[in-house]
DRENLUM-548418 format. One record per residue (C-alpha): residue number from 1; residue in three letters; x negated, y, z. Coordinates in steps of 0.1 Angstrom, whole numbers. Layout:
N
+------+------+-------+-------+-------+
| resi | resn |    px |    py |    pz |
+------+------+-------+-------+-------+
|  NUM |  ALA |     X |     Y |     Z |
...
+------+------+-------+-------+-------+
This chain:
435
+------+------+-------+-------+-------+
| resi | resn |    px |    py |    pz |
+------+------+-------+-------+-------+
|    1 |  MET |     0 |     0 |     1 |
|    2 |  ALA |   -12 |    36 |    -9 |
|    3 |  ALA |   -18 |    60 |    18 |
|    4 |  GLU |    10 |    84 |    27 |
|    5 |  GLY |    13 |   112 |    -2 |
|    6 |  LYS |    -4 |    96 |   -26 |
|    7 |  GLU |    15 |    88 |   -57 |
|    8 |  ILE |    20 |    50 |   -70 |
|    9 |  GLU |    39 |    35 |  -100 |
|   10 |  ALA |    65 |     9 |   -88 |
|   11 |  ALA |    96 |   -12 |  -101 |
|   12 |  ILE |   129 |    -8 |   -84 |
|   13 |  VAL |   142 |   -43 |   -77 |
|   14 |  ASP |   170 |   -40 |   -55 |
|   15 |  LEU |   192 |   -15 |   -33 |
|   16 |  THR |   197 |   -15 |     4 |
|   17 |  HIS |   231 |   -18 |    18 |
|   18 |  ASP |   231 |    20 |    22 |
|   19 |  GLY |   222 |    27 |   -17 |
|   20 |  GLN |   184 |    33 |   -14 |
|   21 |  GLY |   161 |    16 |   -41 |
|   22 |  VAL |   138 |   -11 |   -29 |
|   23 |  ALA |   106 |   -16 |   -45 |
|   24 |  ASP |    80 |   -43 |   -37 |
|   25 |  VAL |    45 |   -29 |   -36 |
|   26 |  GLY |    18 |   -54 |   -26 |
|   27 |  GLY |    44 |   -74 |    -9 |
|   28 |  GLN |    57 |   -44 |    14 |
|   29 |  ARG |    93 |   -34 |     9 |
|   30 |  VAL |    94 |     4 |     0 |
|   31 |  PHE |   128 |    22 |     3 |
|   32 |  VAL |   134 |    52 |   -22 |
|   33 |  ALA |   165 |    71 |   -21 |
|   34 |  GLY |   177 |    81 |   -55 |
|   35 |  THR |   166 |    52 |   -75 |
|   36 |  LEU |   183 |    22 |   -89 |
|   37 |  PRO |   173 |   -14 |   -99 |
|   38 |  ALA |   156 |   -19 |  -132 |
|   39 |  GLU |   138 |    15 |  -132 |
|   40 |  ARG |   101 |    19 |  -129 |
|   41 |  VAL |    92 |    50 |  -109 |
|   42 |  VAL |    65 |    73 |   -95 |
|   43 |  ILE |    69 |    73 |   -57 |
|   44 |  ALA |    49 |    86 |   -28 |
|   45 |  PRO |    50 |    69 |     5 |
|   46 |  ARG |    62 |    89 |    35 |
|   47 |  ARG |    66 |    70 |    64 |
|   48 |  ARG |    52 |    36 |    73 |
|   49 |  ARG |    77 |    14 |    95 |
|   50 |  ARG |    68 |   -22 |   111 |
|   51 |  ARG |    91 |   -40 |    82 |
|   52 |  TYR |    91 |   -15 |    55 |
|   53 |  THR |    77 |    17 |    41 |
|   54 |  GLU |    98 |    49 |    31 |
|   55 |  ALA |    88 |    69 |     1 |
|   56 |  ASP |    97 |    99 |   -20 |
|   57 |  LEU |   106 |   100 |   -55 |
|   58 |  VAL |    80 |   118 |   -75 |
|   59 |  ARG |    97 |   108 |  -110 |
|   60 |  ILE |   114 |    84 |  -131 |
|   61 |  VAL |    95 |    66 |  -159 |
|   62 |  GLU |   121 |    41 |  -170 |
|   63 |  GLU |   158 |    47 |  -162 |
|   64 |  ALA |   182 |    20 |  -156 |
|   65 |  ALA |   212 |    17 |  -177 |
|   66 |  SER |   234 |    22 |  -148 |
|   67 |  ARG |   220 |    57 |  -141 |
|   68 |  THR |   243 |    87 |  -148 |
|   69 |  GLU |   240 |   125 |  -142 |
|   70 |  PRO |   253 |   134 |  -108 |
|   71 |  PRO |   280 |   161 |  -113 |
|   72 |  CYS |   277 |   175 |   -77 |
|   73 |  GLU |   246 |   204 |   -73 |
|   74 |  TYR |   243 |   194 |   -39 |
|   75 |  PHE |   236 |   156 |   -43 |
|   76 |  GLY |   200 |   148 |   -32 |
|   77 |  ARG |   203 |   170 |    -5 |
|   78 |  CYS |   237 |   165 |     9 |
|   79 |  GLY |   240 |   130 |    29 |
|   80 |  GLY |   279 |   129 |    19 |
|   81 |  CYS |   272 |   107 |   -10 |
|   82 |  ALA |   244 |    83 |   -17 |
|   83 |  LEU |   255 |    69 |   -50 |
|   84 |  GLN |   263 |    98 |   -76 |
|   85 |  HIS |   236 |    88 |   -97 |
|   86 |  MET |   250 |    52 |  -105 |
|   87 |  SER |   279 |    46 |  -129 |
|   88 |  TYR |   312 |    41 |  -112 |
|   89 |  ASP |   315 |     6 |  -127 |
|   90 |  ALA |   280 |    -2 |  -113 |
|   91 |  GLN |   289 |    12 |   -77 |
|   92 |  VAL |   317 |   -12 |   -74 |
|   93 |  ARG |   297 |   -44 |   -89 |
|   94 |  PHE |   270 |   -32 |   -60 |
|   95 |  LYS |   294 |   -30 |   -32 |
|   96 |  GLN |   311 |   -64 |   -42 |
|   97 |  GLY |   277 |   -78 |   -41 |
|   98 |  VAL |   271 |   -64 |    -8 |
|   99 |  VAL |   302 |   -82 |     7 |
|  100 |  ALA |   294 |  -116 |   -11 |
|  101 |  GLU |   258 |  -114 |     4 |
|  102 |  ALA |   273 |  -111 |    39 |
|  103 |  PHE |   295 |  -138 |    32 |
|  104 |  ALA |   267 |  -161 |    20 |
|  105 |  ARG |   238 |  -150 |    44 |
|  106 |  ILE |   258 |  -146 |    79 |
|  107 |  ALA |   290 |  -168 |    73 |
|  108 |  GLY |   275 |  -194 |    51 |
|  109 |  THR |   305 |  -194 |    28 |
|  110 |  THR |   322 |  -178 |    -3 |
|  111 |  PRO |   357 |  -170 |   -12 |
|  112 |  GLU |   374 |  -195 |   -33 |
|  113 |  GLN |   387 |  -166 |   -53 |
|  114 |  TRP |   373 |  -130 |   -58 |
|  115 |  LEU |   403 |  -104 |   -65 |
|  116 |  GLU |   400 |   -76 |   -87 |
|  117 |  PRO |   385 |   -47 |   -65 |
|  118 |  ILE |   410 |   -19 |   -55 |
|  119 |  VAL |   399 |    16 |   -69 |
|  120 |  GLY |   413 |    51 |   -72 |
|  121 |  PRO |   403 |    85 |   -80 |
|  122 |  GLN |   365 |    89 |   -81 |
|  123 |  TRP |   368 |   129 |   -72 |
|  124 |  HIS |   388 |   150 |   -50 |
|  125 |  TYR |   400 |   119 |   -31 |
|  126 |  ARG |   388 |   124 |     7 |
|  127 |  ARG |   416 |   136 |    26 |
|  128 |  ARG |   398 |   137 |    59 |
|  129 |  ALA |   362 |   147 |    69 |
|  130 |  ARG |   341 |   161 |    96 |
|  131 |  LEU |   317 |   185 |    85 |
|  132 |  GLY |   288 |   203 |   104 |
|  133 |  VAL |   289 |   242 |   113 |
|  134 |  LYS |   255 |   258 |   120 |
|  135 |  HIS |   244 |   295 |   122 |
|  136 |  VAL |   211 |   299 |   107 |
|  137 |  GLU |   192 |   328 |   122 |
|  138 |  ALA |   164 |   327 |    97 |
|  139 |  LYS |   191 |   332 |    67 |
|  140 |  SER |   216 |   354 |    90 |
|  141 |  ARG |   242 |   330 |    79 |
|  142 |  VAL |   266 |   303 |    90 |
|  143 |  LEU |   265 |   270 |    68 |
|  144 |  VAL |   294 |   248 |    67 |
|  145 |  GLY |   287 |   211 |    53 |
|  146 |  PHE |   278 |   176 |    56 |
|  147 |  ARG |   245 |   168 |    71 |
|  148 |  GLU |   216 |   167 |    47 |
|  149 |  ARG |   202 |   131 |    37 |
|  150 |  ALA |   178 |   117 |    64 |
|  151 |  ALA |   176 |   150 |    84 |
|  152 |  PRO |   198 |   166 |   109 |
|  153 |  TYR |   205 |   200 |    92 |
|  154 |  VAL |   238 |   213 |    77 |
|  155 |  THR |   235 |   211 |    40 |
|  156 |  ASP |   240 |   248 |    25 |
|  157 |  MET |   270 |   241 |     2 |
|  158 |  ALA |   301 |   262 |   -10 |
|  159 |  SER |   323 |   233 |   -22 |
|  160 |  CYS |   328 |   195 |   -24 |
|  161 |  PRO |   339 |   175 |   -54 |
|  162 |  VAL |   349 |   143 |   -34 |
|  163 |  LEU |   370 |   163 |    -9 |
|  164 |  ALA |   412 |   164 |   -18 |
|  165 |  PRO |   424 |   201 |   -25 |
|  166 |  PRO |   424 |   223 |   -12 |
|  167 |  MET |   395 |   216 |    10 |
|  168 |  ASP |   372 |   208 |   -20 |
|  169 |  ALA |   368 |   247 |   -27 |
|  170 |  VAL |   370 |   266 |    10 |
|  171 |  ILE |   336 |   255 |    25 |
|  172 |  GLY |   319 |   284 |    15 |
|  173 |  GLY |   348 |   309 |    23 |
|  174 |  LEU |   352 |   291 |    57 |
|  175 |  ALA |   314 |   296 |    65 |
|  176 |  ALA |   318 |   332 |    56 |
|  177 |  VAL |   347 |   339 |    78 |
|  178 |  ILE |   332 |   319 |   105 |
|  179 |  ALA |   301 |   344 |   103 |
|  180 |  GLU |   324 |   374 |   111 |
|  181 |  THR |   339 |   359 |   145 |
|  182 |  SER |   322 |   359 |   179 |
|  183 |  LEU |   323 |   320 |   174 |
|  184 |  LYS |   297 |   318 |   148 |
|  185 |  ARG |   269 |   304 |   173 |
|  186 |  ARG |   294 |   283 |   196 |
|  187 |  LEU |   311 |   265 |   167 |
|  188 |  PRO |   295 |   231 |   159 |
|  189 |  GLN |   320 |   214 |   139 |
|  190 |  ALA |   350 |   215 |   114 |
|  191 |  GLU |   375 |   190 |   106 |
|  192 |  PHE |   395 |   186 |    76 |
|  193 |  ALA |   428 |   170 |    72 |
|  194 |  VAL |   451 |   170 |    40 |
|  195 |  GLY |   485 |   154 |    40 |
|  196 |  GLU |   509 |   152 |    10 |
|  197 |  HIS |   528 |   188 |    21 |
|  198 |  ALA |   502 |   205 |    42 |
|  199 |  ALA |   464 |   208 |    51 |
|  200 |  ALA |   448 |   216 |    84 |
|  201 |  ILE |   414 |   226 |    96 |
|  202 |  VAL |   405 |   220 |   133 |
|  203 |  LEU |   375 |   241 |   145 |
|  204 |  ARG |   356 |   227 |   176 |
|  205 |  VAL |   345 |   254 |   194 |
|  206 |  LEU |   326 |   258 |   228 |
|  207 |  ASP |   343 |   288 |   238 |
|  208 |  PRO |   377 |   300 |   230 |
|  209 |  PRO |   384 |   325 |   202 |
|  210 |  ASN |   394 |   361 |   210 |
|  211 |  GLU |   424 |   378 |   194 |
|  212 |  GLU |   403 |   392 |   168 |
|  213 |  ASP |   389 |   359 |   158 |
|  214 |  ARG |   423 |   339 |   160 |
|  215 |  ALA |   436 |   366 |   134 |
|  216 |  ARG |   407 |   363 |   111 |
|  217 |  LEU |   406 |   324 |   110 |
|  218 |  ALA |   449 |   325 |   107 |
|  219 |  ALA |   445 |   350 |    78 |
|  220 |  PHE |   419 |   329 |    61 |
|  221 |  GLY |   443 |   298 |    65 |
|  222 |  ALA |   473 |   317 |    52 |
|  223 |  GLU |   457 |   326 |    20 |
|  224 |  ARG |   447 |   291 |    15 |
|  225 |  GLY |   477 |   272 |    24 |
|  226 |  ILE |   459 |   257 |    55 |
|  227 |  ASP |   470 |   256 |    89 |
|  228 |  MET |   442 |   266 |   111 |
|  229 |  TYR |   437 |   251 |   148 |
|  230 |  VAL |   409 |   254 |   174 |
|  231 |  GLN |   397 |   225 |   197 |
|  232 |  THR |   380 |   235 |   230 |
|  233 |  GLY |   376 |   200 |   244 |
|  234 |  GLY |   390 |   166 |   242 |
|  235 |  PRO |   417 |   156 |   216 |
|  236 |  GLY |   445 |   169 |   237 |
|  237 |  THR |   430 |   207 |   235 |
|  238 |  VAL |   438 |   208 |   199 |
|  239 |  ALA |   461 |   238 |   194 |
|  240 |  ALA |   474 |   256 |   162 |
|  241 |  LEU |   465 |   292 |   158 |
|  242 |  THR |   499 |   300 |   143 |
|  243 |  ALA |   535 |   290 |   154 |
|  244 |  ASP |   545 |   280 |   120 |
|  245 |  ALA |   520 |   249 |   115 |
|  246 |  ARG |   536 |   222 |    96 |
|  247 |  ALA |   536 |   186 |   101 |
|  248 |  LEU |   511 |   164 |    83 |
|  249 |  SER |   523 |   133 |    65 |
|  250 |  TYR |   518 |   108 |    40 |
|  251 |  SER |   540 |    82 |    22 |
|  252 |  LEU |   539 |    46 |    12 |
|  253 |  PRO |   564 |    49 |   -16 |
|  254 |  GLU |   565 |    11 |   -22 |
|  255 |  PHE |   577 |     4 |    11 |
|  256 |  ASP |   600 |    36 |    15 |
|  257 |  VAL |   578 |    46 |    46 |
|  258 |  THR |   563 |    80 |    56 |
|  259 |  LEU |   536 |    84 |    85 |
|  260 |  GLU |   532 |   117 |   101 |
|  261 |  PHE |   501 |   124 |   119 |
|  262 |  GLU |   480 |   148 |   139 |
|  263 |  PRO |   451 |   168 |   124 |
|  264 |  THR |   424 |   147 |   143 |
|  265 |  ASP |   440 |   112 |   140 |
|  266 |  PHE |   426 |    84 |   121 |
|  267 |  ILE |   443 |    79 |    86 |
|  268 |  GLN |   426 |    60 |    57 |
|  269 |  ILE |   405 |    85 |    36 |
|  270 |  ASN |   418 |    75 |     1 |
|  271 |  ALA |   454 |    78 |    -3 |
|  272 |  ALA |   455 |    61 |   -37 |
|  273 |  VAL |   435 |    31 |   -25 |
|  274 |  ASN |   456 |    32 |     7 |
|  275 |  GLU |   486 |    27 |   -11 |
|  276 |  ARG |   474 |    -3 |   -33 |
|  277 |  MET |   454 |   -18 |    -2 |
|  278 |  VAL |   488 |   -20 |    20 |
|  279 |  ALA |   506 |   -35 |    -9 |
|  280 |  SER |   478 |   -60 |   -15 |
|  281 |  ALA |   478 |   -69 |    21 |
|  282 |  VAL |   519 |   -74 |    20 |
|  283 |  GLU |   514 |   -96 |   -11 |
|  284 |  LEU |   486 |  -118 |     3 |
|  285 |  ALA |   505 |  -124 |    35 |
|  286 |  ALA |   533 |  -141 |    16 |
|  287 |  LEU |   560 |  -130 |    42 |
|  288 |  GLU |   592 |  -148 |    49 |
|  289 |  ARG |   623 |  -132 |    66 |
|  290 |  THR |   617 |  -150 |   101 |
|  291 |  ASP |   579 |  -145 |   106 |
|  292 |  ARG |   566 |  -130 |   135 |
|  293 |  VAL |   536 |  -107 |   127 |
|  294 |  LEU |   509 |   -94 |   151 |
|  295 |  ASP |   491 |   -61 |   137 |
|  296 |  LEU |   460 |   -57 |   157 |
|  297 |  PHE |   443 |   -23 |   153 |
|  298 |  CYS |   475 |    -9 |   140 |
|  299 |  GLY |   467 |    29 |   143 |
|  300 |  LEU |   498 |    48 |   134 |
|  301 |  GLY |   513 |    19 |   117 |
|  302 |  ASN |   500 |    18 |    84 |
|  303 |  PHE |   503 |   -14 |    79 |
|  304 |  THR |   530 |   -24 |   105 |
|  305 |  LEU |   555 |    -5 |    92 |
|  306 |  PRO |   554 |   -20 |    55 |
|  307 |  PHE |   550 |   -53 |    70 |
|  308 |  ALA |   586 |   -49 |    90 |
|  309 |  ARG |   601 |   -43 |    58 |
|  310 |  TYR |   595 |   -78 |    51 |
|  311 |  ALA |   592 |   -99 |    83 |
|  312 |  GLY |   615 |  -105 |   114 |
|  313 |  GLU |   594 |   -90 |   137 |
|  314 |  VAL |   564 |   -69 |   139 |
|  315 |  LEU |   540 |   -61 |   171 |
|  316 |  GLY |   516 |   -35 |   164 |
|  317 |  VAL |   487 |   -31 |   191 |
|  318 |  GLU |   465 |    -1 |   191 |
|  319 |  GLY |   437 |    11 |   218 |
|  320 |  GLU |   443 |    47 |   214 |
|  321 |  ALA |   477 |    58 |   235 |
|  322 |  GLY |   482 |    89 |   214 |
|  323 |  LEU |   484 |    67 |   181 |
|  324 |  VAL |   507 |    43 |   196 |
|  325 |  ALA |   531 |    73 |   204 |
|  326 |  ARG |   530 |    85 |   169 |
|  327 |  ALA |   534 |    49 |   156 |
|  328 |  VAL |   563 |    45 |   175 |
|  329 |  ARG |   576 |    77 |   165 |
|  330 |  ASN |   569 |    70 |   127 |
|  331 |  ALA |   590 |    37 |   133 |
|  332 |  LYS |   621 |    59 |   143 |
|  333 |  LEU |   614 |    84 |   115 |
|  334 |  ASN |   619 |    56 |    91 |
|  335 |  GLY |   645 |    39 |   107 |
|  336 |  ILE |   625 |     7 |   113 |
|  337 |  SER |   636 |   -12 |   145 |
|  338 |  ASN |   619 |   -44 |   141 |
|  339 |  ALA |   585 |   -30 |   150 |
|  340 |  ARG |   573 |   -26 |   182 |
|  341 |  PHE |   540 |   -13 |   196 |
|  342 |  VAL |   517 |   -14 |   226 |
|  343 |  ALA |   487 |     1 |   237 |
|  344 |  ALA |   459 |   -22 |   247 |
|  345 |  ASP |   419 |   -25 |   246 |
|  346 |  LEU |   414 |   -51 |   221 |
|  347 |  ALA |   380 |   -56 |   234 |
|  348 |  GLU |   393 |   -72 |   262 |
|  349 |  PRO |   407 |  -107 |   266 |
|  350 |  GLY |   436 |  -122 |   285 |
|  351 |  TRP |   465 |   -97 |   268 |
|  352 |  PRO |   500 |  -116 |   268 |
|  353 |  PHE |   504 |  -112 |   232 |
|  354 |  TYR |   472 |  -136 |   225 |
|  355 |  ARG |   494 |  -165 |   242 |
|  356 |  GLU |   523 |  -161 |   218 |
|  357 |  ARG |   527 |  -178 |   186 |
|  358 |  TRP |   526 |  -157 |   154 |
|  359 |  ASP |   529 |  -163 |   118 |
|  360 |  VAL |   507 |  -137 |   102 |
|  361 |  LEU |   478 |  -118 |   118 |
|  362 |  VAL |   468 |   -85 |   101 |
|  363 |  LEU |   434 |   -73 |   115 |
|  364 |  ASP |   420 |   -37 |   106 |
|  365 |  PRO |   392 |   -35 |   132 |
|  366 |  PRO |   365 |    -7 |   134 |
|  367 |  ARG |   329 |   -15 |   127 |
|  368 |  THR |   324 |   -38 |   156 |
|  369 |  GLY |   347 |   -63 |   141 |
|  370 |  ALA |   372 |   -83 |   155 |
|  371 |  GLU |   354 |  -106 |   177 |
|  372 |  THR |   374 |  -107 |   209 |
|  373 |  PRO |   409 |  -111 |   191 |
|  374 |  ILE |   395 |  -142 |   172 |
|  375 |  GLU |   379 |  -158 |   204 |
|  376 |  GLN |   415 |  -153 |   221 |
|  377 |  MET |   435 |  -168 |   192 |
|  378 |  GLY |   442 |  -198 |   213 |
|  379 |  ARG |   480 |  -207 |   208 |
|  380 |  MET |   487 |  -178 |   180 |
|  381 |  ARG |   479 |  -202 |   153 |
|  382 |  PRO |   489 |  -177 |   124 |
|  383 |  ARG |   491 |  -195 |    89 |
|  384 |  ARG |   475 |  -167 |    73 |
|  385 |  ILE |   452 |  -138 |    86 |
|  386 |  VAL |   448 |  -107 |    63 |
|  387 |  TYR |   415 |   -89 |    76 |
|  388 |  VAL |   408 |   -57 |    65 |
|  389 |  SER |   369 |   -45 |    73 |
|  390 |  CYS |   350 |   -14 |    70 |
|  391 |  HIS |   318 |   -34 |    77 |
|  392 |  PRO |   308 |   -63 |    57 |
|  393 |  ALA |   284 |   -77 |    83 |
|  394 |  THR |   311 |   -82 |   111 |
|  395 |  LEU |   335 |   -92 |    87 |
|  396 |  ALA |   309 |  -121 |    76 |
|  397 |  ARG |   304 |  -127 |   113 |
|  398 |  ASP |   340 |  -131 |   121 |
|  399 |  ALA |   347 |  -151 |    90 |
|  400 |  LYS |   321 |  -177 |   101 |
|  401 |  VAL |   341 |  -185 |   134 |
|  402 |  LEU |   374 |  -186 |   114 |
|  403 |  VAL |   361 |  -213 |    91 |
|  404 |  GLN |   336 |  -232 |   111 |
|  405 |  SER |   354 |  -231 |   146 |
|  406 |  ARG |   392 |  -224 |   141 |
|  407 |  GLY |   402 |  -242 |   113 |
|  408 |  TYR |   407 |  -219 |    85 |
|  409 |  ARG |   397 |  -216 |    48 |
|  410 |  LEU |   385 |  -183 |    33 |
|  411 |  ARG |   410 |  -181 |     4 |
|  412 |  SER |   402 |  -149 |   -10 |
|  413 |  ALA |   383 |  -115 |    -9 |
|  414 |  ARG |   383 |   -82 |   -26 |
|  415 |  VAL |   363 |   -49 |   -26 |
|  416 |  LEU |   383 |   -17 |   -16 |
|  417 |  ASP |   363 |    13 |   -27 |
|  418 |  MET |   379 |    38 |    -3 |
|  419 |  PHE |   348 |    60 |    -6 |
|  420 |  PRO |   336 |    63 |   -42 |
|  421 |  HIS |   298 |    77 |   -47 |
|  422 |  THR |   289 |    67 |    -9 |
|  423 |  HIS |   273 |    37 |     2 |
|  424 |  HIS |   305 |    28 |    26 |
|  425 |  VAL |   321 |    -8 |    14 |
|  426 |  GLU |   354 |   -19 |    26 |
|  427 |  ALA |   367 |   -52 |    18 |
|  428 |  MET |   399 |   -73 |    23 |
|  429 |  ALA |   399 |  -110 |    30 |
|  430 |  LEU |   427 |  -136 |    33 |
|  431 |  PHE |   422 |  -166 |    56 |
|  432 |  GLU |   447 |  -196 |    55 |
|  433 |  SER |   450 |  -222 |    80 |
|  434 |  THR |   440 |  -259 |    70 |
|  435 |  ASP |   465 |  -273 |    94 |
+------+------+-------+-------+-------+
C-alpha cells in the first residue's frame, strides 16, 4: 500500500453496503467514495485502519457503464445521497444484491422466489427529513442542510432534489430567515414533514423565540404554504406558531384509509413506495375473513388499518404511546372497529399477546430487528409472516432463526427502494409455516 497522500491507480471491484467503491491494492481493501465497480481510478490513500484503508478519488481513468452524471450540485459534499453517480437500474440491482448477500452469508438461505422490486419516483419523493442548522461565524451566515459526507459539518445548500415539494426549494430561504432571528446560534435542527394537504417545519430551539422571531418565522411559512412549529424540549413541547396549523395526513386509496400524523411522527418516507408496499403486504398475507392478525411495531397503523379491511381482527402493537394514540384515532377516523392497539416495549418478553394464536404476523421493526418477538413466538404459530425490514443484516439474522429453528420457509423476498440515490436498503420477506 502506498503512503498516505501518494497517488496510485487501482481497479474498483465491489461496493460496500453504504455505497463506497472497494479496491484491492496489494491485498488491502481500500474504500473510495464516488467510485463504481468495473472502474479504473487514481486514488490517494487518506486514512489507514486495521482492516481497510480509506482513500480519496483523484480522477477516473475508465468509467463504468453504470455511471451517470449526478444532477444535484451538492452531490459529493452532501451526505444525504451516496449513489447519484450510479444509474437508477444499477442502484436497484445493487440493493437487491445487498439483501441476497445478507441472506446467504448470515442466514445460510435464499428466497424461493425474488419478486420484482418496488420502486417509485426517483426525485422529490422524501416527505420527511431532519436537517442540521448551523450559524457559521466565519461566513456570517446560517446554513441549513444534511450533514456533509464523512464530516460533522452542515452542507452549504439552498435546495434539495430528493425532498418533496415545497421543501425541495425552501432550504436557502429558511437559512436566511433564521439568520434574522435571535435564535440563529441556538437552533441546531429543522425537521420537515409533508402531508397530502399540508406541510410543516419543526425548529428545535435551545431558547424560546421572542415575538419578533415568531412573527418572522410564521410569515416565512405563510408565504410558502408551510405551517411553522418550534420544539423547546421533548416531543410534547412541539407547538405551532399560528392557530391555523393544518392536520398532516396521507392516504392509502386502495384501502380507503387516511392516516393523520403529527409533524415529528415516524411515517414511511416515500409515499408511492409505501402505497405499493402495503398493497404487497396484504397480497402476500393471503388473508381470510376470519383471520386474526398481529401487527408488531405498528406505528400509526400503516399496515394495521389496511389489514383490518380484509381480516376478522387485527391487533397493532407499538412502543411509543403517542403513536398508539394516533393509531386509535386513525381507526376511528376511518370507521374501522376490528382493529385494536396497545402500547408495549417489544424488546421485552412476556406480553400476553405472545401467548395467543395468530393466523398472520406482520413485522415492521426498526434497524435492530425483531429478535425478541421471534423468540417469543411460542403458541402464536402464524401460518404466514410478512416481515418489512430497513436493515438487511437483522432481517437475515431473524430469517435464520425462523428457517432453522421455528419451522418456516423463506417463500419470497423483494427490495423496496424507499430511498433512491441513498445507500439505505429496505426489503420485504414472506415466511410460510412448514406445518
